[in-house]
NUKERO-122186 format. One record per residue (C-alpha): residue in three letters; y, x, z. Coordinates in Angstrom, 1 decimal, decimal comma, padded with zeros to 4 digits. Last residue first. Layout:
N
{rec Ala {Y X Z}} ...
This chain:
474
{rec Asp {097,8 067,3 127,7}} {rec Arg {095,8 064,9 129,9}} {rec Arg {093,0 062,4 129,3}} {rec Ala {092,8 059,6 131,9}} {rec Pro {093,8 057,0 129,4}} {rec Asp {090,5 057,4 127,6}} {rec Gly {090,3 055,1 124,6}} {rec Leu {092,2 057,2 122,1}} {rec Arg {091,7 054,8 119,2}} {rec Gln {090,9 055,8 115,7}} {rec Arg {092,2 054,6 112,3}} {rec Gly {091,0 056,1 109,0}} {rec Thr {093,4 057,0 106,2}} {rec Gly {091,9 060,4 105,5}} {rec His {091,3 063,7 107,3}} {rec Arg {087,7 064,4 108,0}} {rec Leu {088,1 067,4 110,3}} {rec Arg {087,6 065,3 113,4}} {rec Ser {083,9 065,0 112,6}} {rec Thr {083,5 068,7 113,4}} {rec Asp {081,7 068,2 116,7}} {rec His {080,6 071,6 118,1}} {rec Ala {077,0 072,5 117,2}} {rec Ala {078,2 075,6 115,3}} {rec Asp {079,2 077,3 118,5}} {rec Leu {082,5 078,2 120,1}} {rec Arg {083,3 080,3 123,2}} {rec Ala {086,5 079,1 124,8}} {rec Thr {088,9 081,7 126,2}} {rec Ile {091,6 080,8 128,7}} {rec Val {094,4 083,3 129,3}} {rec Leu {096,6 082,6 132,3}} {rec Thr {099,9 084,4 132,9}} {rec Gly {101,2 084,5 136,5}} {rec Glu {101,0 088,2 136,9}} {rec Glu {097,5 088,4 135,4}} {rec Val {095,0 085,6 135,3}} {rec Gln {091,9 085,7 133,2}} {rec Tyr {089,6 082,6 132,7}} {rec Asp {086,5 082,3 130,6}} {rec Leu {085,4 078,9 129,3}} {rec Ala {082,1 077,5 128,1}} {rec Leu {082,8 074,3 126,0}} {rec Gly {083,2 070,7 127,0}} {rec Leu {086,5 070,4 125,2}} {rec Gly {088,1 068,6 128,1}} {rec Arg {088,2 071,9 130,0}} {rec Met {090,7 073,2 127,5}} {rec Ala {092,8 070,0 127,8}} {rec Ala {092,7 070,2 131,7}} {rec Val {093,8 073,8 131,6}} {rec Met {096,7 072,9 129,2}} {rec Gly {097,8 070,1 131,6}} {rec Thr {097,5 072,3 134,7}} {rec Asn {100,2 074,7 133,4}} {rec Ser {100,8 076,5 136,7}} {rec Ala {098,9 079,6 135,5}} {rec Arg {101,3 080,0 132,7}} {rec Thr {099,9 079,8 129,2}} {rec Val {097,8 081,8 126,7}} {rec Ala {095,0 080,0 124,9}} {rec Tyr {091,9 081,5 123,4}} {rec Val {089,5 080,6 120,6}} {rec Ser {086,0 081,8 120,1}} {rec Glu {083,3 082,7 117,5}} {rec Cys {085,5 081,7 114,5}} {rec Gly {083,5 080,6 111,4}} {rec Ala {086,4 078,7 109,7}} {rec Glu {084,7 075,4 110,3}} {rec Val {084,5 076,2 114,0}} {rec Ala {088,2 077,0 114,1}} {rec Leu {089,0 073,7 112,4}} {rec Ala {087,0 071,9 115,0}} {rec Val {088,9 073,8 117,7}} {rec Leu {092,1 072,6 116,1}} {rec Arg {090,9 069,0 116,1}} {rec Gly {090,0 069,1 119,7}} {rec Leu {093,3 070,7 120,6}} {rec Leu {095,3 068,0 118,8}} {rec Glu {093,4 065,2 120,5}} {rec Gly {093,8 066,9 123,9}} {rec Gly {097,5 067,3 123,4}} {rec Ile {097,9 063,6 122,3}} {rec Gly {095,9 062,2 125,2}} {rec Arg {098,8 060,1 126,7}} {rec Gln {099,8 062,5 129,5}} {rec Gln {102,8 063,8 127,5}} {rec Trp {104,8 061,7 125,1}} {rec Glu {108,2 061,6 126,9}} {rec Asp {108,1 065,3 127,4}} {rec Glu {107,4 066,3 123,8}} {rec Val {104,0 067,9 123,3}} {rec Leu {103,5 071,6 122,6}} {rec Leu {100,1 073,2 122,1}} {rec Ala {098,7 076,6 121,3}} {rec Val {095,4 077,9 120,0}} {rec Glu {094,7 081,6 119,3}} {rec Thr {092,0 083,1 117,1}} {rec Glu {090,6 086,6 117,4}} {rec Asp {089,6 089,3 114,8}} {rec Gly {093,2 089,8 113,8}} {rec Asp {095,2 087,0 115,4}} {rec Trp {094,8 084,0 113,1}} {rec Leu {096,8 081,2 114,7}} {rec Leu {095,6 077,6 115,3}} {rec His {098,8 075,7 116,3}} {rec Gly {099,2 072,2 117,7}} {rec Leu {102,5 070,4 117,6}} {rec Gly {103,5 067,1 119,3}} {rec Val {106,3 064,5 119,1}} {rec Ile {107,2 064,7 115,4}} {rec Arg {109,5 061,8 114,4}} {rec Gly {108,2 060,1 111,2}} {rec Ser {109,2 056,5 112,2}} {rec Ala {105,6 055,6 112,8}} {rec Thr {105,4 058,4 115,3}} {rec Gln {104,3 062,0 114,6}} {rec Ala {101,5 064,2 115,8}} {rec Ala {101,5 067,6 114,1}} {rec Leu {098,7 070,0 113,1}} {rec Thr {099,3 073,6 112,3}} {rec Arg {097,0 076,1 110,6}} {rec Gly {097,0 079,8 110,6}} {rec Phe {099,2 082,8 109,7}} {rec Arg {099,8 082,3 106,0}} {rec Pro {100,0 078,5 106,7}} {rec Ser {103,6 079,2 108,0}} {rec Leu {104,4 076,8 110,8}} {rec Leu {104,2 079,4 113,5}} {rec His {106,2 081,9 111,6}} {rec Asn {109,0 079,5 110,9}} {rec Leu {108,9 078,3 114,5}} {rec Tyr {109,3 081,7 116,0}} {rec Arg {113,1 081,8 116,1}} {rec Asp {113,3 078,3 117,5}} {rec Ala {111,8 079,4 120,8}} {rec Asp {114,2 082,2 121,5}} {rec Gly {116,6 080,1 123,6}} {rec Val {113,7 079,2 125,9}} {rec Pro {113,4 082,8 127,1}} {rec Gly {109,7 083,6 127,6}} {rec His {106,3 082,0 128,2}} {rec Tyr {106,5 080,1 124,9}} {rec Arg {104,7 076,9 125,8}} {rec Leu {105,3 076,6 129,5}} {rec Ala {108,9 077,7 129,0}} {rec Leu {109,4 075,0 126,3}} {rec Thr {108,2 072,3 128,7}} {rec Asp {110,4 073,6 131,5}} {rec Pro {113,4 073,8 129,2}} {rec Ser {113,0 070,1 128,4}} {rec Cys {111,9 069,0 124,9}} {rec Arg {114,3 067,0 122,8}} {rec Glu {115,8 070,0 121,1}} {rec His {112,4 071,4 120,4}} {rec Met {111,5 068,1 118,7}} {rec Ala {114,5 068,6 116,4}} {rec Arg {113,3 072,0 115,6}} {rec Ala {109,9 070,6 114,5}} {rec Ala {111,6 068,0 112,3}} {rec Ala {113,7 070,7 110,6}} {rec Leu {110,7 073,0 110,0}} {rec Asp {108,5 070,4 108,4}} {rec Gly {108,6 072,2 105,0}} {rec Thr {107,4 075,3 106,9}} {rec Asp {104,0 073,7 107,2}} {rec Val {102,3 070,5 108,5}} {rec Arg {098,7 069,2 108,6}} {rec Arg {098,4 065,6 109,8}} {rec Val {098,0 063,4 112,9}} {rec Thr {099,7 060,0 112,8}} {rec Ile {100,7 058,1 115,9}} {rec Asp {100,2 054,4 116,8}} {rec Asn {101,3 052,8 120,0}} {rec Gly {098,9 050,5 121,8}} {rec Glu {099,1 051,6 125,5}} {rec Pro {095,9 053,7 125,1}} {rec Leu {097,2 055,5 122,0}} {rec Thr {096,1 054,4 118,6}} {rec Leu {095,5 057,2 116,2}} {rec Val {096,2 057,2 112,4}} {rec Asp {094,6 060,1 110,5}} {rec Gln {096,3 062,0 107,6}} {rec Gly {095,6 063,2 104,2}} {rec Gly {097,0 066,1 102,1}} {rec Pro {095,7 069,6 101,9}} {rec Ile {098,2 072,4 102,4}} {rec Arg {100,2 074,4 099,8}} {rec Pro {102,5 077,4 099,6}} {rec Gly {102,5 079,1 096,2}} {rec Leu {099,9 078,9 093,4}} {rec Arg {100,8 082,3 091,9}} {rec Ser {100,7 084,1 095,3}} {rec Asp {097,3 082,7 096,2}} {rec Leu {095,8 083,7 092,9}} {rec Glu {097,3 087,2 093,3}} {rec Val {095,7 087,5 096,8}} {rec Leu {092,3 086,4 095,5}} {rec Ala {092,6 088,9 092,6}} {rec Arg {093,5 091,8 095,0}} {rec Ala {090,5 091,1 097,1}} {rec Arg {088,2 091,2 094,1}} {rec Ala {089,8 094,4 092,8}} {rec Phe {089,5 096,1 096,3}} {rec Glu {085,8 095,0 096,6}} {rec Thr {085,1 096,6 093,1}} {rec Pro {087,0 099,8 094,0}} {rec Thr {084,7 100,1 097,1}} {rec Phe {085,9 099,7 100,6}} {rec Pro {084,8 102,3 103,1}} {rec Leu {082,5 101,2 106,0}} {rec Tyr {083,7 102,5 109,3}} {rec Ala {085,7 099,9 111,3}} {rec Arg {087,0 097,8 108,4}} {rec Glu {090,6 097,1 107,7}} {rec Val {092,5 094,6 105,6}} {rec Thr {096,3 094,7 105,6}} {rec Leu {098,6 092,1 104,0}} {rec Val {102,2 093,3 103,7}} {rec Gly {105,6 091,6 103,7}} {rec Gly {106,8 088,9 101,4}} {rec Glu {105,4 085,4 100,9}} {rec Pro {102,6 086,5 098,6}} {rec Ala {101,7 089,5 100,8}} {rec Pro {101,7 092,8 099,0}} {rec Leu {098,3 094,4 099,5}} {rec Arg {097,1 097,1 101,8}} {rec Met {093,5 098,3 101,9}} {rec Val {092,0 100,2 104,8}} {rec Thr {088,5 101,8 105,1}} {rec Asp {089,0 104,5 102,5}} {rec Glu {092,7 104,2 101,5}} {rec Leu {093,3 101,5 098,9}} {rec Val {096,9 100,6 098,1}} {rec Gly {098,3 097,5 096,3}} {rec Glu {098,9 096,9 092,6}} {rec Val {102,4 095,6 093,3}} {rec Pro {103,3 098,7 095,3}} {rec Val {103,4 098,6 099,1}} {rec Pro {106,4 098,1 101,4}} {rec Arg {106,5 099,7 104,8}} {rec Pro {106,4 097,0 107,4}} {rec Gly {109,5 095,3 108,7}} {rec Pro {112,3 096,8 110,7}} {rec Gly {113,6 095,0 113,8}} {rec Gly {113,9 091,4 114,6}} {rec Gly {111,7 089,2 116,8}} {rec Ala {110,6 087,0 114,0}} {rec Pro {109,6 090,0 111,9}} {rec Lys {111,3 090,2 108,4}} {rec Gly {108,8 091,3 105,8}} {rec Pro {106,0 089,5 107,6}} {rec Leu {102,9 091,5 108,6}} {rec Ser {099,7 089,6 107,8}} {rec Arg {096,7 091,1 109,5}} {rec Ile {093,0 091,0 108,5}} {rec Thr {090,3 092,8 110,5}} {rec Cys {086,9 093,2 108,9}} {rec Arg {083,3 092,0 109,1}} {rec Gly {082,3 091,0 105,6}} {rec Leu {084,4 091,6 102,5}} {rec Leu {084,3 088,2 100,7}} {rec Gln {083,9 086,1 103,9}} {rec Arg {086,8 088,0 105,5}} {rec Leu {088,9 087,6 102,4}} {rec Ala {088,2 083,9 102,2}} {rec Leu {089,2 083,4 105,8}} {rec Pro {092,4 085,4 105,3}} {rec Leu {093,3 083,2 102,2}} {rec Glu {092,2 079,8 103,6}} {rec Ala {095,6 079,1 105,2}} {rec Thr {097,1 078,5 101,8}} {rec Asp {094,8 075,6 101,2}} {rec Leu {093,3 074,1 098,0}} {rec Ala {093,5 077,2 095,8}} {rec Thr {092,0 079,4 098,5}} {rec Arg {088,9 077,2 098,8}} {rec Ala {088,4 077,3 095,0}} {rec Ala {088,8 081,1 095,0}} {rec Leu {086,2 081,3 097,8}} {rec Gly {083,8 079,3 095,7}} {rec Leu {084,4 081,4 092,6}} {rec Val {083,7 084,6 094,7}} {rec Arg {080,5 083,2 096,0}} {rec Thr {079,3 082,2 092,5}} {rec Pro {080,1 085,6 091,1}} {rec Ala {078,3 087,4 094,1}} {rec Asp {075,0 085,5 094,0}} {rec Val {074,3 083,0 096,8}} {rec Leu {071,6 084,4 099,1}} {rec Asp {074,2 085,7 101,5}} {rec His {074,7 082,2 102,9}} {rec Ala {071,1 082,2 104,0}} {rec Asp {071,7 084,9 106,6}} {rec Ala {072,1 088,7 106,7}} {rec Arg {071,3 091,2 109,4}} {rec Glu {073,1 094,6 109,2}} {rec Ile {072,7 097,9 107,3}} {rec Trp {074,8 100,9 106,5}} {rec Thr {073,4 104,0 104,8}} {rec Ser {075,7 107,0 104,3}} {rec Thr {073,0 108,7 102,3}} {rec Gly {070,1 107,5 100,1}} {rec Gly {067,7 110,2 098,8}} {rec Ala {064,3 108,5 099,1}} {rec Leu {063,7 110,0 102,5}} {rec Ala {067,0 108,5 103,6}} {rec Val {066,1 105,0 102,3}} {rec Ala {062,7 105,1 104,1}} {rec Arg {064,5 106,1 107,3}} {rec Thr {067,1 103,3 106,8}} {rec Ile {064,3 100,7 106,5}} {rec Asp {062,4 101,9 109,5}} {rec Ala {065,6 102,0 111,6}} {rec Ala {066,3 098,4 110,7}} {rec Ala {063,0 097,4 112,2}} {rec Leu {060,0 096,1 110,2}} {rec Ala {058,1 093,5 112,2}} {rec Gly {059,9 090,6 110,4}} {rec Pro {058,7 091,9 107,0}} {rec Ala {061,7 092,6 104,9}} {rec Arg {063,9 090,4 102,7}} {rec Leu {066,7 092,5 101,2}} {rec Leu {070,2 092,0 099,9}} {rec Phe {071,3 095,3 098,5}} {rec Glu {074,5 097,1 097,8}} {rec Asp {074,3 100,4 095,9}} {rec Val {077,1 102,9 096,1}} {rec Thr {077,0 105,3 093,2}} {rec Gly {077,8 109,0 093,3}} {rec Asp {080,7 111,5 093,5}} {rec Ala {083,4 109,7 091,5}} {rec Leu {082,2 106,3 092,4}} {rec Pro {080,1 103,6 090,7}} {rec His {079,6 100,4 092,6}} {rec Thr {076,2 098,9 092,0}} {rec Gln {075,1 095,4 093,1}} {rec Leu {071,5 094,4 093,9}} {rec Ser {069,9 091,1 094,8}} {rec Leu {066,7 089,9 096,3}} {rec Ile {065,0 093,3 096,8}} {rec Asp {061,7 092,6 098,6}} {rec Val {060,6 095,1 101,3}} {rec Arg {056,8 095,5 101,4}} {rec Arg {057,1 099,0 102,9}} {rec Glu {056,0 100,6 099,6}} {rec Gly {058,5 098,4 097,8}} {rec Leu {061,4 100,0 099,7}} {rec Ala {060,3 103,5 098,7}} {rec Ser {059,9 102,3 095,1}} {rec Cys {063,4 100,9 095,0}} {rec Leu {064,8 104,2 096,2}} {rec Val {062,9 106,2 093,6}} {rec Ala {064,1 103,8 090,9}} {rec Leu {067,7 104,2 092,0}} {rec Ser {067,6 108,0 091,7}} {rec Gly {065,8 107,8 088,3}} {rec Pro {068,7 109,0 086,1}} {rec Glu {071,3 110,8 088,2}} {rec Asp {074,5 109,5 090,0}} {rec Arg {073,2 110,5 093,4}} {rec Val {072,7 107,6 095,8}} {rec Thr {075,0 105,9 098,3}} {rec Thr {073,7 103,2 100,6}} {rec Arg {074,6 099,6 101,5}} {rec Met {072,3 097,1 103,1}} {rec Arg {072,4 093,4 103,9}} {rec Trp {069,2 092,3 105,6}} {rec Leu {067,2 089,1 105,6}} {rec Ala {064,1 088,9 107,9}} {rec Gly {060,6 087,8 107,0}} {rec Ala {058,9 084,4 107,4}} {rec Leu {056,1 085,6 109,6}} {rec Asp {058,2 087,9 111,8}} {rec Asp {060,9 085,2 112,0}} {rec Ala {058,4 082,7 113,3}} {rec Thr {057,4 085,1 116,0}} {rec Pro {054,4 087,5 116,0}} {rec Gln {052,1 087,3 119,0}} {rec Gly {052,6 089,9 121,8}} {rec Ser {051,4 087,5 124,5}} {rec Pro {054,4 085,3 124,0}} {rec Gly {056,6 086,2 120,9}} {rec Ala {057,6 089,7 119,9}} {rec Pro {061,0 091,0 120,8}} {rec Arg {063,7 091,4 118,1}} {rec Thr {064,5 094,9 117,1}} {rec Glu {068,1 095,9 118,0}} {rec Ala {071,0 095,1 115,7}} {rec Thr {072,3 098,1 113,9}} {rec Pro {074,0 101,3 114,9}} {rec Arg {075,2 103,6 112,0}} {rec Ala {072,6 105,5 110,0}} {rec Gly {071,8 109,1 111,1}} {rec Thr {068,8 109,0 108,9}} {rec Asp {066,1 110,1 111,3}} {rec Ser {063,3 111,8 109,4}} {rec Val {063,4 114,9 111,6}} {rec Pro {062,5 112,8 114,6}} {rec Pro {065,2 112,5 117,3}} {rec Ala {065,5 115,1 120,0}} {rec His {064,6 114,4 123,6}} {rec Gly {060,9 115,2 123,2}} {rec His {058,2 113,1 125,0}} {rec Arg {055,0 114,0 123,0}} {rec Arg {056,4 117,3 121,7}} {rec Ser {057,6 118,3 125,2}} {rec Trp {054,3 117,4 126,9}} {rec Trp {052,2 119,4 124,4}} {rec Val {054,5 122,5 124,7}} {rec His {054,4 122,3 128,5}} {rec Phe {050,6 122,0 128,5}} {rec Ala {050,3 125,0 126,2}} {rec Ala {052,6 127,0 128,5}} {rec Thr {050,6 126,1 131,6}} {rec Ala {047,3 127,1 129,8}} {rec Ala {048,8 130,4 128,7}} {rec Leu {050,1 131,1 132,2}} {rec Ala {046,7 130,4 133,7}} {rec Met {044,9 132,6 131,2}} {rec Ala {047,4 135,5 131,9}} {rec Ser {046,8 135,0 135,6}} {rec Thr {043,1 135,3 135,2}} {rec Val {043,4 138,5 133,2}} {rec Leu {045,7 140,0 135,8}} {rec Leu {043,4 139,0 138,6}} {rec Ala {040,5 140,8 136,9}} {rec Pro {042,7 143,9 136,4}} {rec Gly {043,8 144,0 140,0}} {rec Gly {040,4 143,8 141,6}} {rec Pro {041,6 145,3 144,8}} {rec Gly {044,9 144,4 146,4}} {rec His {048,5 145,5 146,5}} {rec Gly {050,0 145,6 143,0}} {rec Val {047,6 143,1 141,4}} {rec Leu {047,7 140,8 144,3}} {rec Asn {051,5 140,8 144,4}} {rec Ala {051,8 140,3 140,7}} {rec Val {049,3 137,4 140,8}} {rec Ala {051,4 135,6 143,5}} {rec Asp {054,6 136,0 141,5}} {rec Ala {053,0 134,7 138,3}} {rec Val {051,5 131,7 140,1}} {rec Ala {054,9 130,9 141,6}} {rec Val {056,6 131,2 138,3}} {rec Ala {054,1 129,0 136,6}} {rec Thr {054,3 126,4 139,3}} {rec Phe {058,1 126,4 139,0}} {rec Leu {057,9 125,7 135,3}} {rec Ala {055,3 122,9 135,7}} {rec Ala {057,4 121,3 138,4}} {rec Leu {060,5 121,5 136,2}} {rec Glu {058,7 119,7 133,3}} {rec Val {057,3 117,0 135,6}} {rec Ala {060,8 116,4 137,1}} {rec Asp {062,3 116,2 133,6}} {rec Arg {059,8 113,5 132,6}} {rec Arg {060,6 111,5 135,7}} {rec Trp {064,3 111,7 135,1}} {rec His {064,0 110,0 131,7}} {rec His {067,7 109,6 130,5}} {rec Val {068,1 106,7 128,0}} {rec Pro {069,9 107,8 124,9}} {rec Arg {073,2 105,9 124,1}} {rec Gly {073,1 103,2 121,5}} {rec His {075,0 100,5 123,3}} {rec Lys {072,0 098,6 124,7}} {rec Ala {070,1 101,8 125,7}} {rec Arg {068,1 103,9 123,4}} {rec Thr {064,5 105,0 123,3}} {rec Val {064,1 107,8 120,8}} {rec Asp {062,3 106,5 117,7}} {rec Ser {065,5 106,6 115,8}} {rec Met {067,9 103,7 115,2}} 
């Protein structure tokens, strides 16, 4: 940001007191000039008064120039025009430096420099003069320049605007910067290999791996045959398409996978890495981790909770047939007859993760879905009528939220009818901060997540647990 004071969303703050002072000075000058003109034209000693008025006007003009330069509205000439970044952190009590100031701050920065010998050296020297340490550097050659991506450690008191201003003076353009964390300290090849390993273990990891690889972006998987009918997305070539801030790749199961960023163009290197991850996922085919947990209900019955996918479609449809129309209506908020049409999409690991609760005989009695919805994440539950009010829905929901935390989601939301007191109770049982929105009988409950949420339920194995609270509701 520039030195101009800015509001929370980057808009300039309007200083009405400064404007009032400037207007007062201007009106004073006009009044003095009018009075002097009258005295010169109608009174004795006109020349002396003329000289005096000239001196007064000169002094007023000088004061106005000084005031304007000190409190000008325009940004300084060294402003970089960089995109908005996080605001400078406040100092500690009594103006003392905070722990972050003393330890330094990590930044991810990307800038474009001329493809000329010495351009990068000038940029690095400018950063070094401000005691900014370059921890890693990647270069992405383009047709009209080179995009350099830095991981920086800067003094805590050095704001993002100071860094981008130094980069601009050193010849960098289209600069983008944001705060980094310790995970960014891992070098790029190691990070890519780790993401590939995660993708190889679980089909549902692909969108998460792409987001971690490419940073803040929106990922959508468009099926070739939409569940609601109608034409599918326009097909893309095998090698994919890169268009500035949007890349489109053929989805492994058919359809199109789109990745989009708000303003930061993708480089050819990023496009190649994303394409390699998608190709790996396609070659391996659908897969989910094994393992299951056995839970004992308050009345003594055992149920098993495990990951499921489209291979369990028949068992899921059978559960639909045993559910009452009211239960299906609470889950799908629409015509009950259309419920089966969406099951294949809901069970696909391409669009999220699904947990099932099944009896000892293998009959599915409950389903919990965690669905990737662009930048947001939805949770949904369906428990068979005869198995409701036994804690199954709450157990599935807790595990889904733990999966969302592991995936780095900031929040999850559930959409249901306002009359669905069971879903409301299950969301409240999470112990998280909740936001409620009601519109025309539809209730949207959003739970804000944090890293402190209990993720012990993620450890799938052969362990046995007891649901000891019979008061829990679905």
